[in-house]
C-alpha positions in Angstrom: 81.0 18.0 92.1 83.5 15.8 93.9 83.2 17.9 97.1 79.4 17.6 97.1 79.5 13.9 96.4 82.0 13.2 99.2 80.1 15.2 101.8 76.6 13.9 101.0 75.0 11.0 102.8 74.9 7.8 100.9 71.2 8.0 100.2 71.5 11.5 98.7 74.4 11.0 96.3 72.2 10.8 93.2 70.3 13.9 94.2 73.5 15.8 94.9 75.0 15.0 91.5 71.8 16.1 89.7 71.8 19.4 91.7 75.4 20.0 90.7 74.4 19.6 87.0 71.3 21.8 87.5 73.7 24.4 89.0 75.8 24.3 85.8 72.7 24.7 83.7 71.5 27.7 85.8 74.9 29.3 85.4 74.7 29.1 81.6 71.2 30.6 81.7 72.3 33.4 83.9 75.2 34.3 81.7 72.8 34.6 78.8 70.6 36.9 80.9 73.7 39.0 81.9 74.6 39.5 78.3 71.0 40.5 77.4 70.8 42.9 80.3 74.1 44.5 79.5 73.1 44.9 75.8 69.8 46.5 76.9 71.3 49.1 79.2 74.3 50.0 77.1 72.6 50.4 73.7 70.5 53.4 74.7 70.3 56.6 72.6 71.6 54.8 69.4 75.0 53.9 70.9 76.5 50.6 69.8 76.8 49.5 73.5 79.4 47.3 75.1 78.6 44.2 73.1 77.7 45.2 69.5 75.8 42.4 67.8 77.2 43.2 64.3 80.8 44.2 65.0 82.6 43.6 68.3 85.3 46.1 67.3 82.8 49.0 67.5 81.6 48.3 71.1 83.5 48.2 74.4 83.8 44.5 75.2 86.6 45.4 77.6 84.0 47.1 79.9 82.0 43.9 79.9 85.1 41.9 80.9 85.6 44.4 83.8 82.0 43.7 84.9 82.7 40.0 84.8 85.9 40.5 86.8 83.9 42.4 89.5 81.3 39.7 89.6 84.0 37.1 89.9 85.7 38.9 92.8 82.4 39.0 94.6 82.1 35.3 94.0 85.6 34.6 95.3 84.8 36.6 98.5 81.6 34.6 99.0 83.5 31.4 98.5 86.1 32.5 101.1 83.4 33.3 103.6 81.8 30.0 103.0 85.1 28.2 103.5 85.7 30.0 106.8 82.3 29.1 108.1 82.2 25.5 106.8 82.8 22.6 109.2 83.2 19.1 107.8 80.5 16.5 108.5 81.3 13.9 111.1 81.8 10.5 109.5 78.7 8.2 109.8 78.8 4.4 110.1 77.5 4.2 106.5 80.4 6.3 105.1 82.9 4.2 107.0 81.6 1.0 105.6 81.5 2.4 102.0 85.2 3.3 102.1 84.8 7.0 102.4 87.7 8.5 104.4 86.5 12.0 105.5 88.2 12.0 108.8 91.7 12.3 107.3 90.9 15.0 104.8 92.3 18.4 105.5 90.1 21.5 105.2 90.3 23.6 102.0 91.4 26.8 103.8 
């Protein structure tokens, strides 16, 4: 959130912080959807599935964690590409008067 807040124009700082919180809410919703989809596809033909609702020792939660690891690796790759393509915004006169020092900040990668 600090990155978004520091890079946003002064007039959009409130919008950026609300979008950051909306992103967090969307992530929670999508994690619930991922669990539901995993349970739906892995409980076919009477099998307990990866995530058993009654007893986690019966299912294969380890497979679900492997799935999460693969999704996380894709996310890290997308983050790396975004960092390579990103260029910092040029400082505006507004940011210089508000005490924001973006010209001396080193890039993340």
